[in-house]
Every structure is written in structure tokens, then in C-alpha cells.
C-alpha positions as CSV (number, residue, x, y, z in Angstrom):
1,M,0.0,0.3,-0.2
2,A,1.7,3.2,-0.6
3,R,2.2,5.8,2.1
4,R,0.0,8.8,1.7
5,S,1.2,12.0,2.4
6,L,0.4,14.3,5.4
7,P,-2.0,17.1,4.7
8,R,0.0,20.5,4.5
9,I,-2.1,21.9,7.4
10,L,0.0,19.3,9.2
11,S,3.3,19.4,7.6
12,N,4.0,22.9,7.2
13,G,1.7,24.1,10.2
14,T,4.4,24.3,12.8
15,A,6.0,26.7,10.4
16,Q,3.4,28.5,9.9
17,L,2.3,29.0,13.6
18,V,6.6,30.0,14.4
19,R,6.3,32.5,11.4
20,S,2.8,34.3,13.3
21,R,4.8,34.6,16.2
22,E,7.7,36.1,14.9
23,L,5.1,38.8,12.7
24,A,3.0,39.5,15.6
25,R,6.1,39.6,18.0
26,T,7.9,42.3,15.8
27,A,4.4,44.3,15.2
28,A,4.1,44.7,18.8
29,D,8.1,45.9,18.7
30,S,6.9,48.5,16.1
31,A,3.9,49.6,17.9
32,T,5.7,49.9,21.3
33,D,8.2,52.2,19.4
34,V,5.4,54.6,17.6
35,L,3.2,54.7,20.9
36,H,6.2,55.2,23.1
37,P,5.4,59.2,23.6
38,L,2.0,58.6,23.9
39,I,2.5,56.0,26.8
40,T,4.7,58.2,28.6
41,V,1.9,61.3,28.4
42,T,-0.7,58.7,29.5
43,R,1.6,57.3,32.4
44,G,2.2,60.8,33.4
45,L,-1.2,62.0,33.2
46,S,-2.1,58.8,35.7
47,R,0.7,59.9,37.9
48,L,-0.6,63.7,38.3
49,A,-4.2,62.4,38.7
50,S,-3.4,60.3,41.2
51,A,-0.9,63.4,43.2
52,G,-4.1,65.4,42.9
53,R,-6.8,63.3,44.5
54,R,-4.0,62.5,47.5
55,R,-3.7,66.4,47.8
56,W,-7.5,66.7,47.9
57,A,-7.6,64.0,50.3
58,E,-5.4,65.4,52.5
59,T,-6.7,68.9,52.7
60,P,-9.2,69.9,55.5
61,K,-12.6,69.8,54.8
62,D,-12.8,73.8,56.1
63,K,-10.4,74.4,53.4
64,R,-11.5,72.7,50.6
65,G,-14.1,75.9,49.5
66,P,-11.0,78.1,49.1
67,L,-9.0,75.3,47.3
68,L,-12.2,75.1,44.8
69,F,-12.4,79.0,44.3
70,L,-8.5,79.8,43.5
71,A,-8.6,76.7,40.8
72,A,-11.9,78.2,39.5
73,S,-9.6,81.7,39.2
74,V,-6.7,80.2,37.7
75,V,-9.0,78.4,35.2
76,L,-10.8,81.8,34.5
77,V,-7.4,83.6,34.0
78,V,-5.7,81.3,31.6
79,A,-9.4,81.2,29.6
80,L,-9.2,85.1,29.3
81,V,-5.1,85.0,28.2
82,P,-4.7,85.3,24.5
83,Y,-3.4,82.1,23.6
84,G,-4.2,80.4,27.1
85,P,-6.0,77.4,26.4
86,L,-3.0,76.3,24.2
87,L,-0.3,77.2,26.2
88,A,-1.9,74.9,29.5
89,V,-2.7,72.1,27.5
90,I,1.3,72.6,26.3
91,T,2.2,73.1,30.0
92,L,0.2,70.0,30.9
93,M,1.2,67.7,28.7
94,A,5.4,68.6,29.4
95,A,4.2,67.7,32.9
96,S,2.7,64.8,31.7
97,A,5.7,63.6,29.9
98,W,8.2,64.7,32.6
99,Q,6.2,63.0,35.5
100,G,5.7,60.1,33.0
101,R,9.5,59.3,32.2
102,D,11.1,55.5,32.9
103,R,12.7,56.2,36.5
104,T,14.4,53.2,36.9
105,P,18.2,53.7,37.5
106,P,20.3,52.8,34.8
107,P,22.7,49.3,35.7
108,T,26.3,50.3,36.4
109,T,28.7,48.5,34.2
110,G,31.7,49.0,35.1
111,P,32.8,47.6,39.1
112,D,32.4,49.8,41.7
113,E,35.9,51.1,44.0
114,S,36.1,48.3,46.2
115,Q,35.9,45.7,43.4
116,T,38.3,47.9,41.3
117,Q,40.7,47.4,44.1
118,R,40.2,43.8,44.3
119,L,40.8,43.4,40.6
120,Q,43.9,45.4,40.7
121,S,45.5,43.2,43.8
122,L,44.9,40.2,42.1
123,Y,46.8,41.2,38.7
124,E,49.9,42.8,41.0
125,A,49.8,39.3,42.3
126,L,50.0,37.3,38.8
127,V,52.5,39.4,37.4
128,P,55.7,37.3,39.0
129,Y,54.1,34.0,37.6
130,L,53.0,35.1,33.9
131,S,55.6,37.9,33.5
132,A,59.0,37.9,31.9
133,P,62.3,40.3,31.6
134,E,62.8,39.8,28.6
135,D,59.1,40.3,27.1
136,P,59.6,43.7,25.3
137,A,55.5,44.5,26.0
138,P,54.5,42.6,28.8
139,L,51.0,41.7,29.4
140,Y,51.3,41.7,33.7
141,A,53.5,44.4,34.9
142,H,53.8,45.9,37.9
143,G,51.9,48.8,38.2
144,G,50.0,47.6,34.9
145,E,46.5,48.0,33.6
146,W,44.1,45.1,34.8
147,E,41.9,45.7,32.0
148,K,44.5,44.4,29.3
149,A,44.3,41.3,31.2
150,F,41.1,40.5,32.5
151,V,38.7,40.1,29.8
152,S,35.2,39.7,32.1
153,H,34.3,39.6,35.2
154,E,31.7,39.0,37.6
155,F,31.1,39.6,41.6
156,D,28.6,37.9,43.5
157,D,26.2,40.4,46.4
158,A,28.5,39.7,48.9
159,G,31.2,41.6,46.8
160,R,33.6,38.5,45.7
161,L,35.0,37.3,42.8
162,G,32.1,34.8,41.0
163,Q,33.9,34.6,37.8
164,L,37.0,35.9,36.1
165,L,38.1,35.4,32.3
166,L,41.8,36.2,31.8
167,R,44.4,36.4,29.3
168,Y,48.2,35.2,29.8
169,P,50.9,35.2,27.7
170,A,51.6,32.7,25.1
171,Y,54.8,31.8,26.8
172,F,53.3,30.8,30.0
173,P,54.2,26.8,30.2
174,D,50.3,25.8,30.5
175,G,50.5,22.6,29.7
176,E,53.0,21.6,32.8
177,P,51.0,20.8,35.9
178,E,53.2,22.4,38.5
179,A,52.6,25.9,36.6
180,R,48.8,25.4,36.7
181,A,48.7,24.0,40.0
182,R,50.6,27.5,41.2
183,I,48.5,29.7,39.5
184,E,45.0,27.9,40.5
185,H,46.5,28.0,43.8
186,L,47.2,32.0,44.1
187,L,43.7,32.7,42.4
188,T,41.9,30.5,45.1
189,A,43.6,32.3,47.4
190,K,43.1,35.9,46.8
191,S,39.6,35.3,45.2
192,G,38.3,34.0,48.8
193,R,38.8,30.9,50.4
194,G,36.3,28.5,51.5
195,R,34.7,27.8,48.0
196,E,35.2,25.6,45.6
197,Y,36.4,27.2,42.0
198,H,36.6,25.2,38.3
199,F,39.6,26.4,36.3
200,A,39.0,25.8,32.4
201,W,42.3,26.4,30.9
202,D,42.3,27.3,27.1
203,E,45.5,26.7,25.8
204,E,44.8,27.6,22.1
205,G,43.8,30.8,22.9
206,N,45.6,31.7,25.9
207,R,42.7,32.3,28.4
208,L,41.7,30.6,31.9
209,T,38.0,30.7,33.2
210,V,37.5,30.7,36.6
211,T,34.4,30.1,38.0
212,V,32.8,29.8,41.3
213,L,31.1,26.4,42.2
214,A,27.7,26.3,43.8
215,P,27.9,23.7,46.5
216,L,26.0,20.1,46.0
217,P,23.1,19.7,47.6
218,T,23.9,17.3,51.0
219,D,19.9,17.0,51.6
220,I,19.2,14.0,49.3
221,A,18.4,10.8,51.2
222,A,18.5,7.1,50.0
223,Q,15.3,6.9,47.3
224,R,14.6,4.3,44.9
225,F,16.4,5.7,41.6
226,V,14.8,6.1,38.1
227,T,18.2,3.7,36.3
228,A,17.7,0.8,34.4
229,P,19.6,-2.7,35.5
230,G,23.1,-2.3,35.4
231,E,23.0,1.4,36.4
232,T,24.3,2.4,39.8
233,V,23.5,6.0,41.0
234,L,27.0,6.6,43.1
235,G,26.0,10.3,44.0
236,F,25.3,14.0,42.3
237,T,27.4,16.5,40.9
238,D,27.4,19.7,38.8
239,P,24.8,20.4,35.7
240,S,27.3,21.7,33.6
241,E,29.3,18.0,33.8
242,V,26.6,15.6,32.5
243,Q,24.2,15.6,29.9
244,R,21.4,13.9,32.2
245,T,19.4,14.5,35.5
246,L,17.2,11.8,37.5
247,P,13.8,13.0,39.3
248,L,14.1,13.1,43.1
249,A,12.0,13.8,45.9
250,Y,12.3,16.4,48.4
251,G,9.4,16.1,50.8
252,D,6.2,16.7,49.0
253,E,8.5,17.7,46.1
254,Q,10.7,16.9,43.4
255,R,14.1,18.5,41.7
256,D,15.7,17.1,38.6
257,V,19.4,16.6,39.9
258,P,22.2,15.3,37.6
259,P,24.0,11.9,38.6
260,V,26.8,9.9,38.3
261,V,25.9,6.9,36.9
262,W,28.4,3.7,37.2
263,R,27.5,0.7,34.8
264,T,28.5,-2.2,35.4
265,G,27.8,-6.0,33.1
266,A,29.1,-7.8,30.7
267,R,29.6,-4.4,28.2
268,S,31.0,-2.4,31.1
269,T,34.3,-0.2,30.5
270,E,35.0,-0.2,34.5
271,P,33.7,-3.5,35.7
272,H,34.8,-2.8,39.4
273,L,34.8,0.0,42.0
274,L,37.3,0.8,44.5
275,V,36.5,3.7,46.7
276,L,39.0,5.4,49.2
277,G,38.1,8.1,52.1
278,R,39.2,8.6,55.7
279,P,37.2,8.0,58.9
280,G,33.6,9.8,58.8
281,S,34.1,10.8,55.2
282,G,31.0,8.5,53.8
283,V,32.9,5.7,52.6
284,S,30.2,3.0,54.3
285,T,27.2,5.4,53.0
286,L,28.5,5.0,49.8
287,V,28.7,1.1,49.8
288,R,25.6,0.9,52.0
289,S,24.0,2.8,48.9
290,I,25.2,0.7,46.2
291,A,24.3,-2.2,48.2
292,L,20.3,-1.1,48.5
293,Q,20.7,-0.8,44.9
294,A,22.4,-3.6,43.8
295,L,19.7,-5.8,45.7
296,Q,16.7,-4.3,43.9
297,Y,18.5,-7.0,40.8
298,G,21.0,-9.1,42.3
299,D,22.5,-10.6,45.0
300,V,25.3,-8.9,47.2
301,L,27.8,-11.1,49.5
302,V,29.7,-8.2,52.1
303,V,32.6,-8.5,53.7
304,E,33.3,-5.7,56.6
305,G,37.0,-6.2,58.1
306,G,36.3,-2.7,60.4
307,G,34.4,-5.2,62.6
308,T,31.7,-1.9,63.5
309,G,28.5,-3.6,62.5
310,E,27.8,-1.1,59.6
311,Y,25.7,-3.4,57.4
312,M,24.2,-5.8,59.9
313,C,20.8,-3.9,58.8
314,L,21.3,-6.3,55.7
315,T,21.7,-9.3,57.7
316,G,19.0,-12.0,57.1
317,R,17.2,-10.1,53.9
318,D,16.1,-11.2,50.6
319,G,19.5,-11.3,48.5
320,V,22.1,-11.1,50.5
321,L,23.9,-14.1,50.9
322,A,26.4,-13.7,53.7
323,V,27.4,-10.6,56.0
324,E,31.1,-11.8,57.6
325,C,33.0,-9.5,60.0
326,A,35.3,-12.0,61.0
327,L,38.2,-13.6,59.7
328,A,37.4,-17.2,58.4
329,G,34.1,-16.2,57.8
330,A,35.6,-13.3,54.8
331,L,38.3,-16.6,53.8
332,A,35.3,-19.1,53.1
333,S,33.1,-16.2,51.7
334,L,35.6,-14.8,49.5
335,E,36.5,-18.6,48.0
336,W,33.0,-19.1,47.4
337,A,33.4,-16.2,45.1
338,A,36.1,-17.3,43.7
339,N,34.5,-20.7,42.8
340,E,30.9,-18.7,41.9
341,T,32.8,-17.2,39.2
342,E,34.8,-20.2,37.9
343,R,31.4,-22.0,37.8
344,R,29.6,-19.3,36.0
345,L,32.6,-19.3,33.6
346,I,32.7,-22.8,32.6
347,A,28.6,-22.3,32.3
348,L,28.4,-19.7,30.5
349,H,31.2,-21.1,27.9
350,R,29.2,-24.7,27.8
351,A,26.1,-23.0,26.9
352,R,27.6,-20.8,24.2
353,Q,29.5,-23.7,22.7
354,A,25.9,-25.6,22.3
355,G,24.0,-22.2,21.2
356,H,22.1,-22.0,24.3
357,P,20.8,-18.3,25.7
358,P,23.2,-18.1,29.4
359,P,21.5,-20.0,31.9
360,D,19.6,-18.3,34.7
361,D,21.9,-18.6,37.8
362,C,24.2,-16.7,35.3
363,R,21.8,-14.4,34.5
364,R,21.6,-13.0,37.9
365,P,24.5,-10.3,38.8
366,L,26.6,-11.0,41.9
367,W,28.2,-8.2,44.0
368,I,30.7,-8.8,45.9
369,L,31.4,-5.6,48.3
370,L,34.7,-5.9,50.6
371,D,34.7,-3.1,53.4
372,R,38.7,-2.2,54.6
373,P,40.4,-5.7,53.5
374,S,43.7,-4.4,54.7
375,A,42.1,-4.8,58.2
376,F,42.5,-8.6,57.6
377,V,46.2,-8.9,56.2
378,H,47.8,-8.7,59.7
379,L,45.4,-11.4,61.2
380,A,45.8,-13.5,58.3
381,S,49.6,-13.6,58.3
382,A,49.7,-14.2,62.3
383,N,47.2,-16.9,62.0
384,G,49.1,-18.5,58.6
385,H,46.4,-18.2,56.1
386,Q,46.6,-16.4,52.8
387,D,45.5,-12.3,52.3
388,P,42.1,-12.3,51.2
389,Q,42.9,-9.9,48.9
390,A,44.2,-13.1,47.0
391,L,41.2,-14.7,46.5
392,L,39.7,-11.4,44.8
393,Q,42.0,-12.2,41.4
394,V,39.3,-14.4,39.9
395,P,36.7,-12.3,40.1
396,L,38.2,-9.0,39.5
397,R,39.7,-10.8,36.0
398,H,36.4,-12.6,35.1
399,G,33.8,-10.9,36.7
400,R,32.9,-8.7,33.7
401,A,32.1,-12.0,31.6
402,A,30.9,-13.7,34.8
403,N,28.4,-11.1,35.8
404,V,30.3,-10.4,39.3
405,T,30.9,-7.0,40.1
406,V,33.7,-6.0,42.9
407,V,33.0,-3.3,45.2
408,I,36.2,-2.3,47.5
409,A,36.3,0.1,50.3
410,E,39.6,1.6,52.1
411,Q,41.0,4.0,54.0
412,L,43.1,6.5,52.3
413,D,45.9,6.1,54.5
414,S,45.5,1.9,54.2
415,A,45.4,2.5,50.5
416,D,49.2,0.9,49.9
417,A,48.0,-2.3,51.4
418,L,45.8,-2.6,48.4
419,S,47.1,-5.5,46.4
420,E,48.3,-4.9,42.7
421,A,45.6,-7.0,41.1
422,V,43.0,-4.8,43.3
423,R,44.9,-1.6,42.0
424,Q,44.9,-2.9,37.8
425,H,41.4,-3.9,37.7
426,T,39.0,-1.2,39.6
427,R,39.4,1.7,37.2
428,A,36.4,3.3,38.6
429,R,37.6,5.1,41.6
430,V,35.9,8.0,44.2
431,V,37.6,9.5,46.9
432,L,35.5,10.8,49.9
433,G,36.4,13.2,52.1
434,P,39.5,16.1,52.5
435,A,42.4,15.3,50.5
436,L,45.5,16.7,49.4
437,P,46.0,17.4,45.7
438,D,48.5,14.4,45.6
439,E,46.4,12.1,46.7
440,L,43.5,12.9,44.5
441,T,45.9,12.9,41.8
442,A,47.7,9.2,42.6
443,A,44.2,7.8,43.4
444,L,42.0,8.8,40.5
445,G,45.2,9.1,37.9
446,A,44.3,12.8,37.3
447,P,44.2,16.1,39.0
448,P,40.3,17.6,39.6
449,H,39.6,20.8,37.8
450,T,38.5,22.1,41.0
451,T,40.3,23.3,43.9
452,P,39.7,20.6,47.4
453,L,38.2,22.2,49.9
454,A,40.2,21.4,53.7
455,Q,36.4,20.7,55.1
456,V,33.6,19.5,53.7
457,P,30.2,17.1,54.8
458,P,30.5,13.4,54.9
459,G,29.7,12.0,51.2
460,R,31.5,14.8,49.6
461,G,34.3,13.8,46.9
462,Y,35.5,13.1,43.7
463,A,34.7,10.2,41.5
464,R,36.4,9.2,38.0
465,L,34.8,6.3,36.0
466,G,38.0,5.0,33.6
467,H,39.5,7.7,31.9
468,G,36.7,9.8,32.0
469,P,36.8,13.3,33.9
470,V,37.1,14.0,37.0
471,L,33.7,14.8,38.4
472,R,32.7,16.5,42.0
473,L,30.6,14.0,43.6
474,Q,27.9,14.1,46.7
475,V,26.8,10.8,48.0
476,P,23.2,10.7,48.9
477,A,22.4,10.2,52.8
478,T,22.4,6.0,53.7
479,P,23.1,6.2,57.5
480,D,22.9,3.0,59.4
481,P,19.2,2.7,60.4
482,Y,20.3,1.5,63.7
483,D,22.9,4.0,64.6
484,D,21.3,6.0,67.7
485,A,22.4,8.9,66.0
486,T,20.3,8.5,62.7
487,S,17.4,10.9,62.1
488,E,14.2,9.1,62.2
489,V,13.7,10.4,58.5
490,D,16.9,8.8,57.2
491,R,16.2,5.5,59.7
492,E,13.2,5.4,57.7
493,A,14.0,6.1,54.1
494,V,16.9,3.5,54.4
495,L,14.4,1.0,56.2
496,A,12.1,1.5,53.2
497,L,14.7,0.0,50.8
498,L,16.1,-2.8,52.3
499,P,14.6,-6.5,51.1
500,P,12.1,-8.0,53.8
501,R,13.6,-10.8,55.7
502,S,14.4,-14.4,54.5
503,E,11.9,-16.8,56.5
504,V,14.8,-19.7,57.2
505,V,17.4,-17.4,58.1
506,E,18.4,-20.2,60.9
507,Q,18.7,-23.2,58.7
508,E,21.1,-21.7,56.6
509,V,23.8,-24.1,55.5
510,P,27.2,-22.6,57.0
511,L,28.9,-20.9,54.1
512,E,32.2,-23.2,55.5
513,A,30.4,-26.4,54.6
514,A,28.9,-25.0,51.2
515,V,32.9,-23.8,50.3
516,A,34.2,-27.8,51.4
517,E,30.9,-29.3,49.4
518,S,31.9,-27.4,46.4
């Protein structure tokens, strides 16, 4: 059957509508320009009439008679004087035009005195770093004009610098990280500490854009995120860094917030995650948030080396295979995970050889969450056992093909205790809490484009997925619901996301016996 063309009213109706709107807008602007004097006079007459009514209302009643007599006398004199009515109309129109003028004060086009002093001080501070003695026409010189170097600038309501676009000479080594770090540190100190700045270097145009970043929201509670299977929300970042937003609930309202989404599975380029941070920085919060999201589609195995019971709320829940805190249980759990990864690989290989789809028991994702593995190193060596990290080699190397994901959380000061296999196969990195620029570069593999702060809220840090950019990150609040310091709102939010408890928790076979039987 031949396809019939759409009617012209449907095919080009949108274009006609847009053209009609443009013509109507142009006609309205032209009419406003032509009728501007009439509009001004009309506005002035209205203001004069309002002033007259106010004056009449303020006049006492005993003086209103003489006032009317005086007004009538003025009208009579004007009527008897030659050309009096014409002069009265001209005078009234002039007064109306004066009263109806636009009294909005013109916006200030330049910086005030304090802002000028701040810009000049910043310019003088950059002179030793962006000038050379052999330059015949230096852009930066002591006593020079900052207008030539600063292309544009903005200030906030508090009078502090909000955005700055500056030029720098072509001989400045903008490709060296050390030279960039000196300029960024200086601009941060002179523009105001306690804020985060984003630095965008245009090496081709020899320009640097400095922008003050707004604080990331810290009131995002744990909730069910709108994501596809295989997508995990690590946190939230700046709107300019990602092209996606998620609808989030803030009590009775909703807001769209840009997320940092980590994709796992067979087609993932970063199948495993490493989380680093100092105590109290929100590392356990992130791991707990990942566990709640993973339980929606897969099974979770939790091994905690700190022994603080941060994940006891997951014990006995549907989909939670085990929550181990002791060394023996950790070794047995990780050994079972390695054997399960091998079993899945063999089953998938046989299914592909036979031309069958993957087995059902290999499709469900398996998540291995290991918190503080360095705590087991000393215990394992003292008891003559192997390092539990050695059992992670098989899940780390073949986890993507077997649909097994490994998440390792470790303190930043104990990062040296991580094995080479963990460092090599965890290309998705997250660093939470305060950290030095050198520590961030060593952990993430690249320096951030913003200035890290000395004091940050819990769950605040940076994330880098593979070879992508370094993003600011704020982890959603997912505290331990059994902690007494947790607020009632956050406790109810986390408990609402937990799966129901298994009916036969006490009758489960110990994991050590299952490993021995396998």
C-alpha cells in the first residue's frame, strides 16, 4: 500500500505558527516604539491625577472651599489670556511627559571602587608568575592596567569574585601541571578561601576561565532511583558536567539533579569500583547505598574488615548471601565467590558452545562488597592464612564476563596495603573526604579541575570512571538505620529500601560447609 502524504496543514503548520508568532512579536515591538510618547504622556497623566486625588484627600474639609475657588480663578484667568488654553495644554503635556518618564536607575556598567581594588590586587599578584624580563610588551607588569589582562569579570552579592576570564602570555607553560597548580592556588587564595573554583584552561587561545561552583546538595536522602538494570548511582554532581538528570523526591516536591551513573555488566568498561576515604568521610554510606541499589536486581555478599557492624541491617535480607566480619568467614565467603565466578564462566562457555542462551543462574548479578580489606592482612599473616585479597583475583579478572561486580572500600591512609590486582582492575575510583591534591591525583589518576576544600560534609568527594573526567560527587545520605545518631527521617528512608527478611535464616547451611562441599 502506498504511503499517503500528510496534509499541508499538518506538515508545515508548525512553521506557519512560528512565523506568525515572529510577525506578531515584531508588530508589537514596532507599535511600542511608535506609541512610546503617547504611553509616556498617559502614564504621566495618571500619576498627576493620583497626586491630585491624594492632595484633595489630605486637604481639611474647611479649606476645600477656598481651594476650589482658587482653582476656578486660575482656570478663568487662563481662559481669558490670549493663547491661554493652548499654553495650558502644552504645559500639561510637558508635565505629564516629565512625570511619566522611566525612572529606573541605569545599571552600573563597571566595577565600583572596592571591586576595582580587588581586581588590581589580583592583577599585581599574578605579575611574578605571568611575566618575563625579556618580554618587550608584557601583558602583566607592576603598575600595569588590569583591564588589558582581565577580559570579563562578575561579582556576587557579597562583593566577592564570582567569575573571571583572564588572558595570559603565550610563553606561559600551561601544559605543565606544576605551573597550573601555582596559578590555581594563587587565584583561590586571592579570590576567597572556603569556596570551590573551577578552572578551564584554553591552551589554544591562552585564556583561563575561573568560576565559583555552587555547593552540591547535601539533603538528598536514600530513595529508589530511576535507573536501568546495570546502572548504579554513585552520587550527584554539577549540572554542567553530565547530560542527564534524575527526578528526586525532596519531601513533597521533586527536583531534577544530575547524577554520576556507574554502569556494570558484560559491556561495562569499568566493571569494578574502588572507594577511598578517611574515617567519617562517608565511605560506608556509599557502599551501603550501592548495596541497596544492587539488591534490586542481584545478590550481594558483604565482607566487613572494620568490625563496626555498619552493614548489620542487611543480615538475613532477601538477596543478601552473607555479611561476614570475622577472618574465617571472610576467607570462606571470598573463596566461595571465586568458585562461583569459575562456575559461571564454565556454564556460560558451555551454553555458548551449544548455542543456548545463558543459564538463569548466571544472569542474576553477583555483587561482592569488601570494606577495609587491609584489616585482614595482619590477622591473616598472624594465623598463617593467605591474604583475602588474593581470593579476589578471579572475580576481578573474569567478573565482567561472569556478571560479578567487586566493590572495595579502603581508608586513604591504608591504600598502600591494597594488592596489585585490586589496583589494576578497579578503574572506577571514588575519593571521599578532605584530601591533598597529590593524594587525589595518585588515587584518581588525574588531577581534579576544582580546588579541594579542607572541610567538606560527609559523602563529599570526587569520582572518575575509567579514563573519563574527574567529577565532583555528593553521595546520597544512606546512614546505618540501627545507629542511634541517625535521624528518624533517614532511618525510615533506608528501612523502606531494604528487602524483606528471609523466612529461613536460622536453617541456612553455613558458608564454610557449602565451600567444603563444592
